[in-house]
C-alpha positions as CSV (number, residue, x, y, z in Angstrom):
1,X,110.2,79.4,120.1
2,X,114.0,79.5,119.8
3,X,113.8,82.8,117.9
4,X,112.1,84.5,120.9
5,X,115.0,83.5,123.1
6,X,117.2,85.7,120.9
7,X,115.0,88.7,121.3
8,X,116.1,91.0,124.2
9,X,113.7,90.7,127.1
10,X,112.5,94.3,126.9
11,X,111.2,93.7,123.4
12,X,109.6,90.2,123.8
13,X,106.2,91.5,124.7
14,X,106.0,93.1,121.2
15,X,106.3,89.6,119.7
16,X,103.0,88.7,121.3
17,X,101.1,91.7,120.0
18,X,98.7,91.9,117.0
19,X,99.7,93.5,113.8
20,X,98.0,96.8,114.8
21,X,99.7,96.6,118.2
22,X,103.1,96.4,116.5
23,X,102.1,99.3,114.1
24,X,101.3,101.5,117.1
25,X,104.6,100.6,118.8
26,X,106.5,101.6,115.6
27,X,104.6,104.9,115.5
28,X,105.2,105.7,119.1
29,X,108.9,104.8,119.0
30,X,109.4,106.8,115.8
31,X,107.6,109.9,117.1
32,X,109.5,109.8,120.4
33,X,112.9,109.6,118.6
34,X,112.0,112.3,116.1
35,X,110.6,114.6,118.9
36,X,113.9,114.2,120.8
37,X,115.8,115.0,117.6
38,X,117.4,111.6,117.6
39,X,116.1,110.5,114.2
40,X,117.3,111.7,110.8
41,X,115.8,109.1,108.6
42,X,113.2,106.3,108.8
43,X,112.9,103.7,106.2
44,X,109.9,101.4,106.2
45,X,109.3,98.2,104.3
46,X,105.5,98.3,104.1
47,X,102.6,99.0,101.8
48,X,100.2,99.8,104.7
49,X,98.4,103.1,104.3
50,X,98.0,103.2,108.1
51,X,101.5,104.7,108.2
52,X,100.6,107.8,106.2
53,X,99.8,109.9,109.3
54,X,103.1,108.9,110.9
55,X,105.1,109.8,107.8
56,X,103.4,113.3,107.6
57,X,104.2,113.9,111.3
58,X,107.8,112.8,110.9
59,X,108.3,115.0,107.9
60,X,106.9,117.9,109.9
61,X,109.6,117.2,112.5
62,X,112.3,117.3,109.8
63,X,112.8,113.5,109.4
64,X,113.6,112.1,105.9
65,X,111.3,109.2,105.2
66,X,111.9,106.4,102.8
67,X,109.8,103.5,101.6
68,X,111.0,100.1,100.3
69,X,108.7,97.9,98.4
70,X,109.1,94.5,96.9
71,X,109.7,94.6,93.2
72,X,106.7,93.5,91.2
73,X,104.3,94.4,93.9
74,X,101.8,97.3,93.6
75,X,102.9,100.3,95.7
76,X,100.4,102.2,97.6
77,X,100.4,105.6,95.8
78,X,99.3,107.7,98.7
79,X,102.0,106.1,101.0
80,X,104.7,106.6,98.4
81,X,103.7,110.3,97.8
82,X,104.4,111.0,101.5
83,X,108.0,109.7,101.2
84,X,111.2,111.4,100.3
85,X,112.3,108.3,98.5
86,X,110.7,105.1,97.3
87,X,112.8,102.1,96.2
88,X,112.0,98.5,95.1
89,X,114.0,95.5,96.0
90,X,113.6,91.9,94.8
91,X,112.9,89.0,97.1
92,X,116.4,87.7,96.7
93,X,117.9,90.8,98.3
94,X,115.8,90.4,101.5
95,X,116.5,86.7,101.6
96,X,120.3,87.2,101.4
97,X,120.2,89.7,104.2
98,X,118.9,87.0,106.6
99,X,121.1,84.1,105.6
């Protein structure tokens, strides 16, 4: 509840959406930025193959795409193949970013 108060009002509706709804928002925002030539690189922390089409489209628009996965987790091979880079990070790295 308190976290939502820190989210800018124009983005709060995204907090109420389903996982697929958020995925769609990410895709729309990324494609808008890339089409306007306002995105050089997109880095995703995901293992969701639903993003493969987005990555292909972004690469067609000249965007460099990177994938970050959690060390020790199995990486979706098809997703990784669409990326320009694929890096793994440990849980501790992500935790320290949010402390």
